[in-house]
N, C-alpha and C positions, 0 to 999 in steps of 0.2 A: 504495500498498497502507500502513495505515494503520500507523507506526510501532510506535507505542504508543500506550494510555489509562488516562485517570486517574482512579483512583476518586473519590468524594465524600468520601472523610478526608481527600482536599489540603488539607494547613496551608497553601499559598503558601511555600512558605519558602524554596525557589528551593537546597536545595543538589543536584537532580539536576541544574540548570541548569547549576553548577558542578563538578561532578562528571564531565559529558560531556567525553572529551577530543579528541574531533573537532566539538562545538561544535555537537551538531545538534540539541538539549533547548534551548529557545529564554523566555522569560518579558516579557510583554508589559509587566509590571508590580509593582514586589512586593507580593507576597501576591496575586497573579492565578497562578492553574493554570499548567501549562506546555505547550506547542504545540510539538510536531516541527520543524523548516526544511523549508519545501515544498522535495519535488522533489531531495530532497540524501538519501533513504534510503538508499542504498551508498552510501552512505560509514560507515555504521553499521560500528564493529569488532566487534560485540558479547562485548566485554569486560563489562557488567553492571553497572556504576557506581552507571548512574541507579538503574538498580532497587535496589542493596545502601544505598543514602544516602539512601532517602524513610525519614522516621523511625517512616511512620502506616502501609508499605505498601499505599501508593494507586497506585506506581509498578507497568504492567503492559507491561512487554514481548513485542512481536507474535512475533520469532525469538528470545526465550529463554523458555519454558517452566516454570510457577513451579516446578512438582515437582520440575525440576532444583537447584534450590539447595539447598541444605546450610547450614542453621541454624550460625553461630558462636557457640562456644561459649569465652567467655575467657579461664574456670578454665581449660580444656587445655591450653590453650597453654603452651610451656614459659619462665619467664622467661630473663632474659638471661642470668642465671650460667650454670641449668643450658645455653642453649644454648652460651656457651663454653666450657664441660666439655666439651659435644659436638664441635666445629670443634678445641679440643684438643688428644681426644683424637686423633682422626682419624692413618689413617697409612697411608700408603702399604704397599700388603699387596707384598708377592714370592712369598712362600712360600705354595705350598696347598697344600689338604689335597686327595687326587683323587677327593673325592665330587661326583658333580655336583649342580647344584640343582634340585629338580624345578619345570615348568612356572607353578606355581600362586609359586613362590615370588621366583621373576622376574618373574611378571608382580604379584603383589604392592609389589613394587619400584619397576615402575615408572607403577601405576598411584600411586601416593604422590608418584611427580614430574611427574603429567599438568598440572601448572596453575605448571609453571615460568617462565617471561614470553617471548616472543618480541615480536620489531619486527612494532608495529600488530596485535599480539594477531593474527597471522596463523596460530600453532599448525600451522604444516607440517612441522614433524619427527616422524621415525620413525624406527623403533630393530632395530635385525638381530641376532640372537641369536645366534651360533656356539656348538654346541651338543653340550659333550659330544668325548671323545678324539679319536674319528675327523674330528669338523667340525673340532676343533681341527686333528689334522694336516693336512688337508687347507688350511684358512690360515695356517700355517704355512709349508708351502710354496709358497704363492703369495708369501707375506713374501720369504722367502729368495729364489726368481727377483727379486724386484726388486731384491735386498742384491746378490746376485751377478752383476746387470747392471749396476749403478750398480759397481762394485769395478772392473768389467774394463773401464768407459769411464773407469774414475778419476776422477770427475766432484770439484767439489768439493765436491757433495752428500758423498761416499760418505769423504771426509777428514774434512768437519766432524761427521759420526754416526757417525767412527769404524767402518764397516762393514764395512771390511777381518777386523779383531778380533772383532762378530759372529758372521761366516759360519764365521770360525777356530774361535770357541767354539761355535756349533752342531755342526760338524765333529768336535767329543771329545763331543757330546753334551749340553751346557749350554744349557737351553731359557734363553735371555736375549731371546726376544720375544717367548714367553708364561709365564715363570715356573711352565710346570704349573697354570697357574689352567684349571679346567675349561669358561672360559666364558669370551667375548672380547665385551663388548658396544658394537656401532657405530652411534653416533648420527649420523644423514643428513637432508639438508634440499635442496632444489631449490635448486640450482647460483642459478636464478635470482632466488632470491626477494629478501625488500626485506636483512635479515639473518642467513641463514643462519648461517655459519662462529660466530658470535656467540649465534646458539640454539643451537646445538646445542651448544655450551662450557657452557653456564648449564644445558644441558639433564642433561650429565653433571655438572657438579660440584654438581647437585643430588643425581642419582644416587647420587655419592661417600657423600655426606651422608648420605642414605637408608640406604644400603648397613651405613655406620659405624654405626648407631641401631639398625639389625636385626642385627647381631653377625657380619658380613659379613664378606668381605676384599674389596680393591677395591683396583687400581692403573691409572692412566692410560699405555696401549701406544700408547710413542711409536714403536713400529718402524711398527705397523701405520696410526696416524695418515701419518708420513712417506709412508707406500708405496702408501696411499690417492690421495693430494698428487698423487703423482706417478707411479704407474704404475696409468692409468683400466683395465686388465684387470684388479686387484685387487677393486674396488669391481662390478665385474661377474661373480665367479667368487661373494665375497660374499653377491652376488641384489639390490646395492642398487638399487632401483628407477631404471629411463633418466627424467635429466632431473634425478638429485638426486647428491648427491655424499656421501660420508661424511669427514665433520668432526674426529669425538671420536668414539673408544675407550679403552671397561675393564673390565682385566682383575676377573675377578669370579669368589668364590667363598668358601670357607670354609676362614678363614687357619690356618694350622700355628702360627702363634707369634701367639701374645696378650702385646700389648707390654704393661710393669708399669710404665712410669711415660711420665712427656711431656716429651721431649728441650726444650735450651733453643733458641728462636729471640727475635733482639734488634725491637727496635720499629722499624718503618721507617722513616726522615722523613716527617713529616707537617709541610707546609706552610699557616698561613690567613692568605687573599689578603683 
């Protein structure tokens, strides 16, 4: 297979060679058009860096159709000050309005984070959206069954996570598991993947920031995350694909309380090596 072709516009600058993380793009000598490393095409991770680094548009990748590339308009990007304000304004939402979000709203958020980085650009993360009060009740029951089993077995996990107190709170009618959210988004990835837990955590973190930018409330759902890790039937209940695990979970909905200020946070320790 011919991995890429080079147009006549090529200046021989070598930027595509430098950009390829797998070192599949080679240059015989400075100023000459690049060529592919023979017999190693299957090692291409399809990141597209070779294409987008070419200043003349001469690089054409066989696996990445040109029409799927989006032009980068730097004037549309937020500056550091704007991004800083967004990150500082992000809050964990634990008070949600009961109204559900439309599928279109949720898909818009998930589409916005589809470029979240993954190990080797594997892009194997997927999402299960628990959709509305009835399905949230099913998921809540599943989490509560795990909590009850941990408390009954008097496990160290039950002590560390104060699960007995959570069970008592639920019995009194307080939703400490899902905080009244109308949705929870579970991020899953192949258990045998390269960096599944990290990939899922990054995707969920990006989703939380996207939710903040869109004016939605979001919160990491710790009980569900721990339950998915410790109790495989919970993942099956939620429809996580076979061979995948749920590594991150994010409550999602409309916030019932709008923060009016940013609480203080100390600067963490920084060491320059």
